C-alpha positions in Angstrom: 6.0 31.0 -7.3 10.0 29.3 -7.2 9.7 28.6 -3.2 6.3 26.9 -4.0 7.9 24.2 -6.5 11.5 24.1 -4.6 8.9 22.5 -1.8 7.0 20.2 -4.0 10.2 19.1 -5.7 11.8 17.9 -2.4 8.1 16.4 -1.1 8.9 12.8 -1.3 6.3 9.6 -0.2 7.9 6.2 0.2 6.2 3.5 1.1 7.5 -0.4 1.4 5.7 -3.8 2.0 7.1 -6.0 4.9 6.8 -8.5 7.5 4.3 -11.1 6.2 2.2 -12.9 9.3 -0.1 -15.6 8.7 -3.4 -14.8 10.7 -6.4 -16.6 11.8 -9.9 -15.3 11.0 -11.4 -18.7 12.8 -10.6 -21.9 13.1 -11.6 -22.9 9.4 -10.0 -19.8 7.7 -6.4 -18.1 7.4 -4.7 -15.3 5.4 -1.8 -13.2 5.3 -1.4 -9.7 6.2 1.5 -7.5 5.3 2.8 -4.4 7.3 2.5 -1.5 4.9 5.0 1.5 6.1 4.7 5.2 4.9 7.4 7.5 5.3 7.0 10.9 3.6 7.6 14.6 4.1 4.2 15.8 2.1 1.5 17.8 4.0 -1.1 16.0 2.8 -0.3 13.2 5.6 -1.0 14.0 9.1 1.9 11.7 10.0 5.2 11.8 8.7 5.9 7.8 9.3 2.6 5.8 9.7 2.5 1.8 9.5 -0.4 -0.5 9.3 -1.2 -4.2 8.4 -3.2 -5.0 5.1 -4.2 -8.0 3.4 -4.2 -8.9 -0.1 -8.0 -8.4 -0.7 -7.0 -5.0 0.3 -4.8 -3.7 -2.3 -7.3 -5.5 -5.0 -9.7 -2.9 -3.3 -7.2 0.2 -3.8 -6.3 -0.6 -7.3 -10.3 -0.6 -8.0 -10.4 2.7 -6.1 -7.2 4.0 -8.3 -8.8 2.7 -11.6 -12.6 4.4 -10.7 -10.3 7.8 -10.1 -7.8 7.4 -13.0 -9.1 9.1 -16.1 -5.9 8.9 -18.0 -3.2 7.6 -15.7 -2.5 3.8 -15.7 -3.1 2.0 -12.9 -0.2 -0.8 -11.8 -1.4 -4.6 -12.3 -1.2 -6.2 -9.0 0.6 -9.8 -8.7 -2.3 -12.2 -9.9 -4.5 -14.1 -8.0 -2.9 -17.6 -8.1 -5.6 -20.3 -7.1 -2.2 -22.8 -6.0 -0.9 -20.0 -3.4 -0.1 -21.4 -0.2 0.6 -18.9 2.5 2.7 -21.5 4.0 5.0 -21.3 1.3 7.6 -18.7 1.7 8.7 -18.3 -1.7 4.8 -17.6 -2.7 4.2 -15.4 0.4 7.7 -13.5 -0.6 7.0 -13.1 -4.2 3.2 -11.8 -3.5 5.3 -9.1 -1.3 7.7 -8.0 -4.1 4.5 -7.5 -6.3 2.4 -5.7 -3.8 5.9 -3.7 -3.5 6.1 -2.9 -6.9 2.2 -1.9 -6.9 2.4 0.4 -4.6 6.0 2.0 -6.3 4.5 2.7 -9.7 0.8 3.6 -8.1 0.1 7.2 -9.1 2.0 9.7 -7.9 -0.4 11.7 -7.3 -0.4 12.0 -3.1 -3.6 13.4 -3.4 -5.3 10.3 -5.0 -3.4 8.1 -2.6 -4.1 10.1 0.4 -7.8 10.0 -0.4 -7.6 6.3 0.1 -8.7 4.8 3.5 -6.1 1.8 3.2 -3.2 3.9 3.5 -4.7 6.8 6.4 -7.1 5.4 7.7 -5.4 3.6 10.8 -2.0 5.8 10.6 -2.6 5.8 14.8 -2.4 2.3 15.0 1.1 2.0 15.1 3.6 4.8 16.4 2.1 7.5 17.6 
């Protein structure tokens, strides 16, 4: 039993948000996406390091899934959707990126709950094989 406890204590999952980019959906619409990187030694993940690109609305989706699955766990808040958000304003983009990073850092520490969310693992093969 002590061996299992030692392995569990040594497990870690580091998630970070970086590299915001403006993407053009079409000639009229654009959005900002962010690179989400995961580094872990957890057995729950197939790859030890993976990165994907996600936009704000996918964080909203993840938060909703966590709320649906969380019975007694407080789900952290996302940075609010600012009606005056400008993707051309570096400060707005940086503030949102920091808020998304804080959301992921405060997200429930239950790795299996996070792992079941496709936002993190469905495209592990996208970056770095």
